[in-house]
C-alpha positions as a printed Julia matrix, in Angstrom:
116×3 Matrix{Float64}:
 78.03  -24.81  42.63
 77.4   -27.23  45.29
 80.13  -29.76  46.23
 79.38  -33.08  48.77
 82.36  -34.18  50.37
 81.88  -38.08  51.99
 84.18  -39.5   54.6
 84.34  -41.84  57.34
 84.67  -45.3   55.19
 87.08  -47.89  55.78
 87.59  -51.71  56.79
 85.65  -53.04  59.65
 84.96  -56.53  61.0
 81.47  -58.0   61.07
 79.52  -56.6   63.78
 81.34  -53.41  64.07
 80.5   -49.79  63.33
 81.49  -46.94  61.01
 79.88  -43.49  60.84
 79.94  -41.5   57.61
 79.64  -37.95  57.02
 78.69  -36.0   54.27
 79.8   -32.46  53.9
 78.22  -29.99  51.75
 78.84  -26.65  50.4
 76.61  -23.76  48.89
 73.66  -22.6   50.89
 70.82  -25.1   49.59
 71.32  -27.99  52.06
 68.38  -27.15  54.37
 65.98  -27.23  51.37
 67.12  -30.46  50.25
 66.4   -34.53  50.86
 69.58  -35.87  52.07
 70.22  -39.64  51.0
 72.75  -42.3   51.2
 73.2   -44.68  48.24
 75.75  -47.57  47.64
 76.64  -49.7   44.96
 78.59  -53.07  45.25
 80.97  -54.52  42.59
 78.54  -55.92  39.93
 75.36  -54.75  41.21
 73.32  -51.65  40.61
 73.41  -48.56  42.82
 70.56  -48.92  45.41
 69.09  -46.34  48.02
 70.41  -47.03  51.94
 68.46  -44.16  53.61
 67.0   -40.66  53.16
 66.17  -37.77  55.34
 63.88  -34.93  54.38
 64.59  -31.09  55.42
 61.81  -32.0   58.04
 63.73  -35.04  59.58
 61.48  -37.86  58.34
 63.78  -40.78  57.68
 63.16  -43.77  55.37
 65.4   -47.07  55.11
 65.63  -49.96  53.12
 64.59  -53.11  54.97
 67.69  -54.8   54.96
 69.52  -51.73  56.95
 66.54  -50.87  59.39
 67.64  -50.99  62.97
 71.39  -50.91  62.12
 71.75  -47.8   60.22
 70.82  -44.44  61.22
 70.66  -41.32  59.06
 70.42  -37.81  60.33
 71.5   -34.33  59.36
 72.82  -31.11  60.89
 71.47  -28.07  58.99
 73.73  -25.77  61.01
 76.96  -27.37  59.6
 75.29  -28.63  56.29
 76.27  -31.98  56.93
 74.38  -35.5   56.69
 75.54  -38.41  58.52
 74.74  -42.24  58.58
 75.73  -44.21  61.41
 76.32  -47.93  60.67
 76.08  -50.39  63.33
 76.12  -54.58  63.4
 77.78  -54.28  60.15
 77.69  -57.32  57.75
 79.79  -58.57  54.9
 76.89  -57.47  52.33
 76.93  -54.14  53.6
 80.31  -53.67  51.73
 80.1   -51.41  48.76
 80.81  -47.75  47.98
 78.59  -45.39  49.56
 77.43  -42.0   47.89
 75.85  -39.35  49.49
 73.19  -37.66  47.45
 71.66  -34.01  47.9
 68.43  -33.47  46.08
 66.31  -30.36  45.84
 64.17  -31.06  42.81
 64.52  -34.05  40.26
 66.61  -31.75  38.05
 68.91  -30.22  40.86
 70.49  -32.92  42.45
 73.98  -33.48  43.29
 76.4   -36.84  44.15
 79.67  -37.33  46.4
 82.65  -39.12  45.12
 81.72  -42.31  47.08
 83.83  -43.73  50.25
 84.53  -47.44  50.29
 82.98  -49.42  53.03
 84.06  -53.15  53.54
 83.15  -55.2   56.11
 85.41  -58.31  56.44
 87.05  -60.41  59.37
């Protein structure tokens, strides 16, 4: 059974930074594409960033240059460094691990609130 545990969310002022972590159990982390999604109230869940097992990254346009996704295969952990945060970044952030379309797992989510 694979479990994902997110941490690092919280309340931050506009322009501030947060670093989210996603710790995973099991032994498939190194085979997986890791991704961060977010869901704001009343909106659909959207992909924020992803990283392949080889380290190739992809970002949604609104976070390019501000967010950085990374992974540590030795620690089975993925990260999302978020800088220059904006109020529109406020959402619940979810970690996703995907090996195949059928083999995908989600974390429980962590709240990020950007407000003065």
